[in-house]
Structures are given as structure tokens and as C-alpha cells.
Backbone as XML, in Angstrom:
<?xml version="1.0"?>
<chain id="A" units="angstrom">
  <residue number="1" name="MET">
    <atom name="N" x="22.254" y="-47.354" z="147.733"/>
    <atom name="CA" x="22.921" y="-47.393" z="149.007"/>
    <atom name="C" x="24.010" y="-46.330" z="148.989"/>
  </residue>
  <residue number="2" name="LEU">
    <atom name="N" x="24.044" y="-45.461" z="149.976"/>
    <atom name="CA" x="25.011" y="-44.381" z="150.013"/>
    <atom name="C" x="26.053" y="-44.630" z="151.089"/>
  </residue>
  <residue number="3" name="ALA">
    <atom name="N" x="27.265" y="-44.218" z="150.791"/>
    <atom name="CA" x="28.343" y="-44.345" z="151.762"/>
    <atom name="C" x="28.448" y="-43.050" z="152.529"/>
  </residue>
  <residue number="4" name="GLY">
    <atom name="N" x="28.770" y="-43.141" z="153.784"/>
    <atom name="CA" x="28.931" y="-41.937" z="154.574"/>
    <atom name="C" x="29.315" y="-42.298" z="155.991"/>
  </residue>
  <residue number="5" name="PRO">
    <atom name="N" x="29.564" y="-41.281" z="156.811"/>
    <atom name="CA" x="29.999" y="-41.557" z="158.178"/>
    <atom name="C" x="28.884" y="-42.161" z="159.034"/>
  </residue>
  <residue number="6" name="HIS">
    <atom name="N" x="27.620" y="-41.918" z="158.682"/>
    <atom name="CA" x="26.514" y="-42.393" z="159.508"/>
    <atom name="C" x="25.973" y="-43.743" z="159.062"/>
  </residue>
  <residue number="7" name="THR">
    <atom name="N" x="26.379" y="-44.222" z="157.891"/>
    <atom name="CA" x="25.840" y="-45.478" z="157.383"/>
    <atom name="C" x="26.690" y="-46.681" z="157.749"/>
  </residue>
  <residue number="8" name="GLY">
    <atom name="N" x="27.928" y="-46.465" z="158.151"/>
    <atom name="CA" x="28.806" y="-47.578" z="158.502"/>
    <atom name="C" x="29.414" y="-48.249" z="157.285"/>
  </residue>
  <residue number="9" name="LEU">
    <atom name="N" x="29.278" y="-47.643" z="156.109"/>
    <atom name="CA" x="29.848" y="-48.207" z="154.883"/>
    <atom name="C" x="30.945" y="-47.290" z="154.381"/>
  </residue>
  <residue number="10" name="ASN">
    <atom name="N" x="31.942" y="-47.876" z="153.778"/>
    <atom name="CA" x="32.922" y="-47.040" z="153.102"/>
    <atom name="C" x="32.662" y="-47.118" z="151.607"/>
  </residue>
  <residue number="11" name="ALA">
    <atom name="N" x="33.359" y="-46.285" z="150.817"/>
    <atom name="CA" x="33.081" y="-46.193" z="149.390"/>
    <atom name="C" x="33.411" y="-47.482" z="148.655"/>
  </residue>
  <residue number="12" name="VAL">
    <atom name="N" x="34.345" y="-48.279" z="149.164"/>
    <atom name="CA" x="34.732" y="-49.500" z="148.472"/>
    <atom name="C" x="33.642" y="-50.559" z="148.577"/>
  </residue>
  <residue number="13" name="SER">
    <atom name="N" x="32.912" y="-50.574" z="149.685"/>
    <atom name="CA" x="31.922" y="-51.624" z="149.876"/>
    <atom name="C" x="30.537" y="-51.242" z="149.384"/>
  </residue>
  <residue number="14" name="VAL">
    <atom name="N" x="30.421" y="-50.098" z="148.725"/>
    <atom name="CA" x="29.119" y="-49.679" z="148.229"/>
    <atom name="C" x="28.741" y="-50.524" z="147.028"/>
  </residue>
  <residue number="15" name="ALA">
    <atom name="N" x="27.554" y="-51.073" z="147.048"/>
    <atom name="CA" x="27.073" y="-51.896" z="145.942"/>
    <atom name="C" x="26.133" y="-51.074" z="145.085"/>
  </residue>
  <residue number="16" name="THR">
    <atom name="N" x="26.141" y="-51.331" z="143.812"/>
    <atom name="CA" x="25.183" y="-50.670" z="142.951"/>
    <atom name="C" x="23.818" y="-51.304" z="143.158"/>
  </residue>
  <residue number="17" name="GLU">
    <atom name="N" x="22.776" y="-50.552" z="142.869"/>
    <atom name="CA" x="21.432" y="-51.070" z="143.083"/>
    <atom name="C" x="21.156" y="-52.283" z="142.207"/>
  </residue>
  <residue number="18" name="ALA">
    <atom name="N" x="21.729" y="-52.304" z="141.018"/>
    <atom name="CA" x="21.503" y="-53.421" z="140.114"/>
    <atom name="C" x="22.118" y="-54.705" z="140.651"/>
  </residue>
  <residue number="19" name="ALA">
    <atom name="N" x="23.172" y="-54.584" z="141.456"/>
    <atom name="CA" x="23.847" y="-55.775" z="141.950"/>
    <atom name="C" x="23.226" y="-56.297" z="143.238"/>
  </residue>
  <residue number="20" name="CYS">
    <atom name="N" x="22.334" y="-55.536" z="143.845"/>
    <atom name="CA" x="21.749" y="-55.954" z="145.119"/>
    <atom name="C" x="20.741" y="-57.079" z="144.954"/>
  </residue>
  <residue number="21" name="ALA">
    <atom name="N" x="20.063" y="-57.121" z="143.846"/>
    <atom name="CA" x="19.077" y="-58.176" z="143.638"/>
    <atom name="C" x="19.121" y="-58.614" z="142.190"/>
  </residue>
  <residue number="22" name="ALA">
    <atom name="N" x="19.127" y="-59.903" z="141.989"/>
    <atom name="CA" x="19.111" y="-60.465" z="140.641"/>
    <atom name="C" x="17.705" y="-60.322" z="140.076"/>
  </residue>
  <residue number="23" name="PRO">
    <atom name="N" x="17.531" y="-60.455" z="138.754"/>
    <atom name="CA" x="16.192" y="-60.337" z="138.172"/>
    <atom name="C" x="15.196" y="-61.326" z="138.775"/>
  </residue>
  <residue number="24" name="GLY">
    <atom name="N" x="15.643" y="-62.460" z="139.239"/>
    <atom name="CA" x="14.754" y="-63.445" z="139.841"/>
    <atom name="C" x="14.403" y="-63.112" z="141.278"/>
  </residue>
  <residue number="25" name="GLY">
    <atom name="N" x="14.960" y="-62.063" z="141.844"/>
    <atom name="CA" x="14.667" y="-61.662" z="143.200"/>
    <atom name="C" x="15.655" y="-62.199" z="144.211"/>
  </residue>
  <residue number="26" name="GLU">
    <atom name="N" x="16.622" y="-62.996" z="143.765"/>
    <atom name="CA" x="17.611" y="-63.544" z="144.683"/>
    <atom name="C" x="18.695" y="-62.499" z="144.934"/>
  </residue>
  <residue number="27" name="PRO">
    <atom name="N" x="19.070" y="-62.294" z="146.183"/>
    <atom name="CA" x="20.134" y="-61.328" z="146.453"/>
    <atom name="C" x="21.476" y="-61.850" z="145.959"/>
  </residue>
  <residue number="28" name="THR">
    <atom name="N" x="22.276" y="-60.949" z="145.462"/>
    <atom name="CA" x="23.614" y="-61.306" z="144.987"/>
    <atom name="C" x="24.648" y="-60.610" z="145.856"/>
  </residue>
  <residue number="29" name="ALA">
    <atom name="N" x="25.873" y="-60.996" z="145.694"/>
    <atom name="CA" x="26.963" y="-60.383" z="146.456"/>
    <atom name="C" x="27.156" y="-58.943" z="145.986"/>
  </residue>
  <residue number="30" name="PRO">
    <atom name="N" x="27.478" y="-58.026" z="146.899"/>
    <atom name="CA" x="27.685" y="-56.636" z="146.490"/>
    <atom name="C" x="28.903" y="-56.501" z="145.589"/>
  </residue>
  <residue number="31" name="VAL">
    <atom name="N" x="28.803" y="-55.583" z="144.652"/>
    <atom name="CA" x="29.892" y="-55.315" z="143.722"/>
    <atom name="C" x="30.707" y="-54.158" z="144.278"/>
  </residue>
  <residue number="32" name="LEU">
    <atom name="N" x="32.003" y="-54.341" z="144.384"/>
    <atom name="CA" x="32.863" y="-53.279" z="144.870"/>
    <atom name="C" x="32.859" y="-52.126" z="143.879"/>
  </residue>
  <residue number="33" name="LEU">
    <atom name="N" x="32.963" y="-50.916" z="144.376"/>
    <atom name="CA" x="32.970" y="-49.745" z="143.507"/>
    <atom name="C" x="34.152" y="-49.789" z="142.550"/>
  </residue>
  <residue number="34" name="LYS">
    <atom name="N" x="35.246" y="-50.379" z="142.989"/>
    <atom name="CA" x="36.429" y="-50.485" z="142.140"/>
    <atom name="C" x="36.158" y="-51.362" z="140.922"/>
  </residue>
  <residue number="35" name="ASP">
    <atom name="N" x="35.321" y="-52.384" z="141.073"/>
    <atom name="CA" x="35.022" y="-53.316" z="139.989"/>
    <atom name="C" x="33.815" y="-52.905" z="139.164"/>
  </residue>
  <residue number="36" name="THR">
    <atom name="N" x="33.197" y="-51.783" z="139.477"/>
    <atom name="CA" x="32.014" y="-51.323" z="138.765"/>
    <atom name="C" x="32.424" y="-50.702" z="137.437"/>
  </residue>
  <residue number="37" name="LYS">
    <atom name="N" x="31.644" y="-50.955" z="136.397"/>
    <atom name="CA" x="31.901" y="-50.344" z="135.095"/>
    <atom name="C" x="31.524" y="-48.869" z="135.145"/>
  </residue>
  <residue number="38" name="LEU">
    <atom name="N" x="32.115" y="-48.070" z="134.265"/>
    <atom name="CA" x="31.881" y="-46.631" z="134.250"/>
    <atom name="C" x="30.408" y="-46.312" z="134.029"/>
  </residue>
  <residue number="39" name="MET">
    <atom name="N" x="29.741" y="-47.055" z="133.178"/>
    <atom name="CA" x="28.336" y="-46.776" z="132.894"/>
    <atom name="C" x="27.427" y="-47.093" z="134.079"/>
  </residue>
  <residue number="40" name="ASP">
    <atom name="N" x="27.896" y="-47.877" z="135.054"/>
    <atom name="CA" x="27.097" y="-48.224" z="136.226"/>
    <atom name="C" x="27.393" y="-47.345" z="137.431"/>
  </residue>
  <residue number="41" name="VAL">
    <atom name="N" x="28.354" y="-46.429" z="137.307"/>
    <atom name="CA" x="28.731" y="-45.551" z="138.412"/>
    <atom name="C" x="27.782" y="-44.362" z="138.437"/>
  </residue>
  <residue number="42" name="LYS">
    <atom name="N" x="27.272" y="-44.051" z="139.625"/>
    <atom name="CA" x="26.402" y="-42.889" z="139.775"/>
    <atom name="C" x="27.257" y="-41.633" z="139.816"/>
  </residue>
  <residue number="43" name="LEU">
    <atom name="N" x="26.648" y="-40.509" z="139.500"/>
    <atom name="CA" x="27.382" y="-39.253" z="139.388"/>
    <atom name="C" x="28.059" y="-38.871" z="140.699"/>
  </residue>
  <residue number="44" name="GLY">
    <atom name="N" x="27.429" y="-39.130" z="141.819"/>
    <atom name="CA" x="28.033" y="-38.818" z="143.111"/>
    <atom name="C" x="29.226" y="-39.700" z="143.441"/>
  </residue>
  <residue number="45" name="GLN">
    <atom name="N" x="29.274" y="-40.901" z="142.858"/>
    <atom name="CA" x="30.365" y="-41.834" z="143.115"/>
    <atom name="C" x="31.528" y="-41.656" z="142.150"/>
  </residue>
  <residue number="46" name="LEU">
    <atom name="N" x="31.362" y="-40.808" z="141.142"/>
    <atom name="CA" x="32.381" y="-40.670" z="140.092"/>
    <atom name="C" x="33.747" y="-40.233" z="140.616"/>
  </residue>
  <residue number="47" name="PRO">
    <atom name="N" x="33.872" y="-39.224" z="141.490"/>
    <atom name="CA" x="35.215" y="-38.862" z="141.974"/>
    <atom name="C" x="35.901" y="-40.004" z="142.724"/>
  </residue>
  <residue number="48" name="THR">
    <atom name="N" x="35.133" y="-40.737" z="143.531"/>
    <atom name="CA" x="35.720" y="-41.867" z="144.260"/>
    <atom name="C" x="36.136" y="-42.965" z="143.294"/>
  </residue>
  <residue number="49" name="TRP">
    <atom name="N" x="35.299" y="-43.219" z="142.287"/>
    <atom name="CA" x="35.606" y="-44.255" z="141.297"/>
    <atom name="C" x="36.866" y="-43.881" z="140.520"/>
  </residue>
  <residue number="50" name="LEU">
    <atom name="N" x="36.980" y="-42.601" z="140.131"/>
    <atom name="CA" x="38.170" y="-42.152" z="139.399"/>
    <atom name="C" x="39.423" y="-42.240" z="140.265"/>
  </residue>
  <residue number="51" name="ALA">
    <atom name="N" x="39.290" y="-41.987" z="141.564"/>
    <atom name="CA" x="40.443" y="-42.053" z="142.464"/>
    <atom name="C" x="40.957" y="-43.486" z="142.593"/>
  </residue>
  <residue number="52" name="MET">
    <atom name="N" x="40.102" y="-44.472" z="142.343"/>
    <atom name="CA" x="40.508" y="-45.873" z="142.453"/>
    <atom name="C" x="41.143" y="-46.411" z="141.175"/>
  </residue>
  <residue number="53" name="ARG">
    <atom name="N" x="41.123" y="-45.651" z="140.105"/>
    <atom name="CA" x="41.710" y="-46.106" z="138.835"/>
    <atom name="C" x="43.225" y="-46.085" z="138.932"/>
  </residue>
  <residue number="54" name="ASP">
    <atom name="N" x="43.860" y="-46.882" z="138.098"/>
    <atom name="CA" x="45.319" y="-46.994" z="138.066"/>
    <atom name="C" x="45.866" y="-46.067" z="136.984"/>
  </residue>
  <residue number="55" name="PHE">
    <atom name="N" x="46.417" y="-44.926" z="137.382"/>
    <atom name="CA" x="46.940" y="-43.953" z="136.422"/>
    <atom name="C" x="48.451" y="-44.016" z="136.285"/>
  </residue>
  <residue number="56" name="THR">
    <atom name="N" x="49.057" y="-45.127" z="136.679"/>
    <atom name="CA" x="50.484" y="-45.311" z="136.459"/>
    <atom name="C" x="50.694" y="-45.614" z="134.979"/>
  </residue>
  <residue number="57" name="PRO">
    <atom name="N" x="51.913" y="-45.462" z="134.460"/>
    <atom name="CA" x="52.138" y="-45.792" z="133.047"/>
    <atom name="C" x="51.727" y="-47.225" z="132.710"/>
  </residue>
  <residue number="58" name="GLY">
    <atom name="N" x="51.984" y="-48.162" z="133.611"/>
    <atom name="CA" x="51.578" y="-49.546" z="133.360"/>
    <atom name="C" x="50.061" y="-49.703" z="133.321"/>
  </residue>
  <residue number="59" name="GLY">
    <atom name="N" x="49.368" y="-48.966" z="134.183"/>
    <atom name="CA" x="47.912" y="-49.020" z="134.197"/>
    <atom name="C" x="47.307" y="-48.421" z="132.944"/>
  </residue>
  <residue number="60" name="ILE">
    <atom name="N" x="47.889" y="-47.327" z="132.468"/>
    <atom name="CA" x="47.391" y="-46.693" z="131.241"/>
    <atom name="C" x="47.642" y="-47.593" z="130.042"/>
  </residue>
  <residue number="61" name="VAL">
    <atom name="N" x="48.827" y="-48.183" z="129.971"/>
    <atom name="CA" x="49.131" y="-49.106" z="128.867"/>
    <atom name="C" x="48.200" y="-50.317" z="128.920"/>
  </residue>
  <residue number="62" name="GLY">
    <atom name="N" x="47.934" y="-50.819" z="130.124"/>
    <atom name="CA" x="47.012" y="-51.946" z="130.267"/>
    <atom name="C" x="45.602" y="-51.594" z="129.814"/>
  </residue>
  <residue number="63" name="GLY">
    <atom name="N" x="45.148" y="-50.385" z="130.142"/>
    <atom name="CA" x="43.833" y="-49.936" z="129.702"/>
    <atom name="C" x="43.750" y="-49.793" z="128.194"/>
  </residue>
  <residue number="64" name="LEU">
    <atom name="N" x="44.802" y="-49.240" z="127.591"/>
    <atom name="CA" x="44.827" y="-49.139" z="126.123"/>
    <atom name="C" x="44.846" y="-50.518" z="125.480"/>
  </residue>
  <residue number="65" name="ARG">
    <atom name="N" x="45.581" y="-51.434" z="126.077"/>
    <atom name="CA" x="45.653" y="-52.804" z="125.555"/>
    <atom name="C" x="44.274" y="-53.489" z="125.618"/>
  </residue>
  <residue number="66" name="ARG">
    <atom name="N" x="43.586" y="-53.323" z="126.752"/>
    <atom name="CA" x="42.243" y="-53.916" z="126.880"/>
    <atom name="C" x="41.288" y="-53.309" z="125.870"/>
  </residue>
  <residue number="67" name="GLY">
    <atom name="N" x="41.389" y="-51.994" z="125.657"/>
    <atom name="CA" x="40.539" y="-51.333" z="124.665"/>
    <atom name="C" x="40.815" y="-51.830" z="123.261"/>
  </residue>
  <residue number="68" name="TYR">
    <atom name="N" x="42.099" y="-51.989" z="122.929"/>
    <atom name="CA" x="42.457" y="-52.500" z="121.608"/>
    <atom name="C" x="41.955" y="-53.927" z="121.431"/>
  </residue>
  <residue number="69" name="ASP">
    <atom name="N" x="42.155" y="-54.769" z="122.436"/>
    <atom name="CA" x="41.686" y="-56.158" z="122.343"/>
    <atom name="C" x="40.176" y="-56.228" z="122.186"/>
  </residue>
  <residue number="70" name="ARG">
    <atom name="N" x="39.473" y="-55.380" z="122.915"/>
    <atom name="CA" x="38.011" y="-55.366" z="122.815"/>
    <atom name="C" x="37.559" y="-54.927" z="121.422"/>
  </residue>
  <residue number="71" name="TYR">
    <atom name="N" x="38.177" y="-53.874" z="120.884"/>
    <atom name="CA" x="37.849" y="-53.399" z="119.535"/>
    <atom name="C" x="38.177" y="-54.471" z="118.500"/>
  </residue>
  <residue number="72" name="TYR">
    <atom name="N" x="39.345" y="-55.079" z="118.619"/>
    <atom name="CA" x="39.776" y="-56.087" z="117.654"/>
    <atom name="C" x="38.822" y="-57.273" z="117.646"/>
  </residue>
  <residue number="73" name="ASN">
    <atom name="N" x="38.450" y="-57.753" z="118.827"/>
    <atom name="CA" x="37.556" y="-58.909" z="118.893"/>
    <atom name="C" x="36.135" y="-58.581" z="118.456"/>
  </residue>
  <residue number="74" name="LYS">
    <atom name="N" x="35.719" y="-57.330" z="118.582"/>
    <atom name="CA" x="34.352" y="-56.969" z="118.215"/>
    <atom name="C" x="34.207" y="-56.664" z="116.730"/>
  </residue>
  <residue number="75" name="TYR">
    <atom name="N" x="35.190" y="-56.033" z="116.111"/>
    <atom name="CA" x="35.043" y="-55.567" z="114.741"/>
    <atom name="C" x="35.968" y="-56.234" z="113.738"/>
  </residue>
  <residue number="76" name="ILE">
    <atom name="N" x="37.114" y="-56.700" z="114.130"/>
    <atom name="CA" x="38.087" y="-57.236" z="113.184"/>
    <atom name="C" x="38.097" y="-58.752" z="113.198"/>
  </residue>
  <residue number="77" name="ASN">
    <atom name="N" x="38.185" y="-59.371" z="114.341"/>
    <atom name="CA" x="38.305" y="-60.814" z="114.471"/>
    <atom name="C" x="36.916" y="-61.454" z="114.542"/>
  </residue>
  <residue number="78" name="VAL">
    <atom name="N" x="36.161" y="-61.375" z="113.446"/>
    <atom name="CA" x="34.804" y="-61.916" z="113.393"/>
    <atom name="C" x="34.700" y="-62.878" z="112.214"/>
  </residue>
  <residue number="79" name="LYS">
    <atom name="N" x="33.699" y="-63.752" z="112.251"/>
    <atom name="CA" x="33.516" y="-64.707" z="111.162"/>
    <atom name="C" x="33.136" y="-64.005" z="109.870"/>
  </residue>
  <residue number="80" name="LYS">
    <atom name="N" x="32.174" y="-63.089" z="109.954"/>
    <atom name="CA" x="31.719" y="-62.368" z="108.773"/>
    <atom name="C" x="32.159" y="-60.921" z="108.901"/>
  </residue>
  <residue number="81" name="GLY">
    <atom name="N" x="33.329" y="-60.618" z="108.433"/>
    <atom name="CA" x="33.861" y="-59.274" z="108.563"/>
    <atom name="C" x="33.294" y="-58.332" z="107.524"/>
  </residue>
  <residue number="82" name="SER">
    <atom name="N" x="33.379" y="-57.058" z="107.821"/>
    <atom name="CA" x="32.957" y="-56.038" z="106.869"/>
    <atom name="C" x="33.932" y="-54.874" z="106.948"/>
  </residue>
  <residue number="83" name="ILE">
    <atom name="N" x="33.639" y="-53.856" z="106.223"/>
    <atom name="CA" x="34.515" y="-52.690" z="106.155"/>
    <atom name="C" x="34.332" y="-51.774" z="107.366"/>
  </residue>
  <residue number="84" name="SER">
    <atom name="N" x="33.353" y="-52.047" z="108.221"/>
    <atom name="CA" x="33.021" y="-51.120" z="109.305"/>
    <atom name="C" x="34.166" y="-50.933" z="110.302"/>
  </residue>
  <residue number="85" name="GLY">
    <atom name="N" x="34.877" y="-51.987" z="110.651"/>
    <atom name="CA" x="35.965" y="-51.857" z="111.617"/>
    <atom name="C" x="37.079" y="-50.967" z="111.132"/>
  </residue>
  <residue number="86" name="ILE">
    <atom name="N" x="37.497" y="-51.166" z="109.895"/>
    <atom name="CA" x="38.571" y="-50.348" z="109.318"/>
    <atom name="C" x="38.089" y="-48.925" z="109.074"/>
  </residue>
  <residue number="87" name="SER">
    <atom name="N" x="36.834" y="-48.761" z="108.642"/>
    <atom name="CA" x="36.335" y="-47.410" z="108.366"/>
    <atom name="C" x="36.237" y="-46.577" z="109.640"/>
  </residue>
  <residue number="88" name="MET">
    <atom name="N" x="35.952" y="-47.201" z="110.784"/>
    <atom name="CA" x="35.938" y="-46.448" z="112.038"/>
    <atom name="C" x="37.331" y="-45.952" z="112.401"/>
  </residue>
  <residue number="89" name="VAL">
    <atom name="N" x="38.341" y="-46.773" z="112.173"/>
    <atom name="CA" x="39.721" y="-46.355" z="112.448"/>
    <atom name="C" x="40.105" y="-45.198" z="111.527"/>
  </residue>
  <residue number="90" name="LEU">
    <atom name="N" x="39.751" y="-45.289" z="110.258"/>
    <atom name="CA" x="40.071" y="-44.212" z="109.323"/>
    <atom name="C" x="39.320" y="-42.929" z="109.672"/>
  </residue>
  <residue number="91" name="ALA">
    <atom name="N" x="38.054" y="-43.037" z="110.061"/>
    <atom name="CA" x="37.288" y="-41.853" z="110.450"/>
    <atom name="C" x="37.897" y="-41.219" z="111.695"/>
  </residue>
  <residue number="92" name="GLY">
    <atom name="N" x="38.332" y="-42.027" z="112.640"/>
    <atom name="CA" x="38.994" y="-41.505" z="113.834"/>
    <atom name="C" x="40.294" y="-40.806" z="113.496"/>
  </residue>
  <residue number="93" name="TYR">
    <atom name="N" x="41.058" y="-41.391" z="112.558"/>
    <atom name="CA" x="42.312" y="-40.772" z="112.129"/>
    <atom name="C" x="42.063" y="-39.421" z="111.476"/>
  </residue>
  <residue number="94" name="VAL">
    <atom name="N" x="41.054" y="-39.336" z="110.628"/>
    <atom name="CA" x="40.734" y="-38.074" z="109.956"/>
    <atom name="C" x="40.320" y="-37.022" z="110.985"/>
  </residue>
  <residue number="95" name="LEU">
    <atom name="N" x="39.513" y="-37.402" z="111.943"/>
    <atom name="CA" x="39.063" y="-36.472" z="112.973"/>
    <atom name="C" x="40.225" y="-35.974" z="113.829"/>
  </residue>
  <residue number="96" name="VAL">
    <atom name="N" x="41.092" y="-36.880" z="114.262"/>
    <atom name="CA" x="42.227" y="-36.488" z="115.098"/>
    <atom name="C" x="43.194" y="-35.603" z="114.310"/>
  </residue>
  <residue number="97" name="SER">
    <atom name="N" x="43.453" y="-35.925" z="113.039"/>
    <atom name="CA" x="44.372" y="-35.096" z="112.251"/>
    <atom name="C" x="43.779" y="-33.709" z="111.994"/>
  </residue>
  <residue number="98" name="TYR">
    <atom name="N" x="42.452" y="-33.623" z="111.848"/>
    <atom name="CA" x="41.820" y="-32.310" z="111.685"/>
    <atom name="C" x="41.949" y="-31.490" z="112.965"/>
  </residue>
  <residue number="99" name="ILE">
    <atom name="N" x="41.757" y="-32.129" z="114.112"/>
    <atom name="CA" x="41.877" y="-31.419" z="115.389"/>
    <atom name="C" x="43.307" y="-30.924" z="115.586"/>
  </residue>
  <residue number="100" name="TRP">
    <atom name="N" x="44.293" y="-31.761" z="115.249"/>
    <atom name="CA" x="45.689" y="-31.363" z="115.403"/>
    <atom name="C" x="46.065" y="-30.198" z="114.501"/>
  </residue>
  <residue number="101" name="SER">
    <atom name="N" x="45.503" y="-30.137" z="113.300"/>
    <atom name="CA" x="45.874" y="-29.077" z="112.358"/>
    <atom name="C" x="44.872" y="-27.925" z="112.344"/>
  </residue>
  <residue number="102" name="TYR">
    <atom name="N" x="43.917" y="-27.886" z="113.268"/>
    <atom name="CA" x="42.879" y="-26.857" z="113.242"/>
    <atom name="C" x="43.450" y="-25.457" z="113.408"/>
  </residue>
  <residue number="103" name="SER">
    <atom name="N" x="44.429" y="-25.280" z="114.287"/>
    <atom name="CA" x="44.972" y="-23.933" z="114.495"/>
    <atom name="C" x="45.605" y="-23.391" z="113.217"/>
  </residue>
  <residue number="104" name="HIS">
    <atom name="N" x="46.255" y="-24.242" z="112.453"/>
    <atom name="CA" x="46.836" y="-23.816" z="111.186"/>
    <atom name="C" x="45.738" y="-23.519" z="110.164"/>
  </residue>
  <residue number="105" name="LEU">
    <atom name="N" x="44.725" y="-24.359" z="110.109"/>
    <atom name="CA" x="43.623" y="-24.144" z="109.172"/>
    <atom name="C" x="42.829" y="-22.894" z="109.520"/>
  </residue>
  <residue number="106" name="LYS">
    <atom name="N" x="42.709" y="-22.583" z="110.785"/>
    <atom name="CA" x="41.964" y="-21.411" z="111.219"/>
    <atom name="C" x="42.626" y="-20.135" z="110.711"/>
  </residue>
  <residue number="107" name="HIS">
    <atom name="N" x="43.963" y="-20.094" z="110.717"/>
    <atom name="CA" x="44.663" y="-18.906" z="110.234"/>
    <atom name="C" x="44.631" y="-18.828" z="108.710"/>
  </residue>
  <residue number="108" name="ASP">
    <atom name="N" x="44.568" y="-19.953" z="108.036"/>
    <atom name="CA" x="44.538" y="-19.946" z="106.572"/>
    <atom name="C" x="43.250" y="-19.385" z="106.011"/>
  </residue>
  <residue number="109" name="ARG">
    <atom name="N" x="42.134" y="-19.527" z="106.709"/>
    <atom name="CA" x="40.876" y="-19.080" z="106.139"/>
    <atom name="C" x="40.756" y="-17.553" z="106.125"/>
  </residue>
  <residue number="110" name="HIS">
    <atom name="N" x="41.584" y="-16.847" z="106.881"/>
    <atom name="CA" x="41.521" y="-15.394" z="106.898"/>
    <atom name="C" x="42.516" y="-14.755" z="105.923"/>
  </residue>
  <residue number="111" name="ARG">
    <atom name="N" x="43.313" y="-15.545" z="105.242"/>
    <atom name="CA" x="44.275" y="-14.994" z="104.284"/>
    <atom name="C" x="43.603" y="-14.737" z="102.941"/>
  </residue>
  <residue number="112" name="LYS">
    <atom name="N" x="44.111" y="-13.729" z="102.271"/>
    <atom name="CA" x="43.585" y="-13.423" z="100.935"/>
    <atom name="C" x="44.609" y="-13.932" z="99.918"/>
  </residue>
  <residue number="113" name="TYR">
    <atom name="N" x="44.118" y="-14.586" z="98.900"/>
    <atom name="CA" x="44.990" y="-15.151" z="97.860"/>
    <atom name="C" x="44.847" y="-14.308" z="96.596"/>
  </residue>
  <residue number="114" name="HIS">
    <atom name="N" x="45.518" y="-13.184" z="96.543"/>
    <atom name="CA" x="45.574" y="-12.394" z="95.322"/>
    <atom name="C" x="46.838" y="-11.563" z="95.262"/>
  </residue>
</chain>
């Protein structure tokens, strides 16, 4: 379903195709574009979806908090834990520290040590 001046729909009331009919064939209530997950947003709807996000400092902190809670509950707070949750954090730290120091490392490789 596309939003536009000729369809009588605005971008907020656009439902994703997956939300229009349940697997059993029963129609469901339309999902607002604001409540749609990023993976369910079509490429044409992406600018509108991004415009509806909360980019205030409180919104960004809330998003980081939700991400941390989701990661913690999925990898750390489990009955049978493993090293995978901590190793992902360490791998991310190594990658970010390499990116931060890349400009310095790039200049070091052209120096001669003699």
C-alpha cells in the first residue's frame, strides 16, 4: 500500500503488507509506520520512517538503553551462559580501537626503522 496525494493515505497510516493479513487469512489492524521495525520498512518509506525517529538526547539515550537491555537479556542473562556474549563485546572493542587509531597506524607503516 503506497501513500500519496491520490490514495487518501498519509505516511503514518501506511500499513506494511505483512500486517494486512495474518497467516490464517484474517485481516489485522494496520501497523503505523512509526511502530514498524527497521527490517520491515521498505526502501521508499525509509526517509519518512527516519523522520519519525526521536533524535533528541533523551531519545538517543533511550535507544541505547533498549539496545543494551536487549543484548544483556539475549547473551548475558541466560540460564546456560557461554563466553560468546563477552567475546562479542571484546571483538567490538578491538575493532573500534583499531578504527580510532588507524590514521596513526597508517603513517607508521611508511616509516623506515634504521
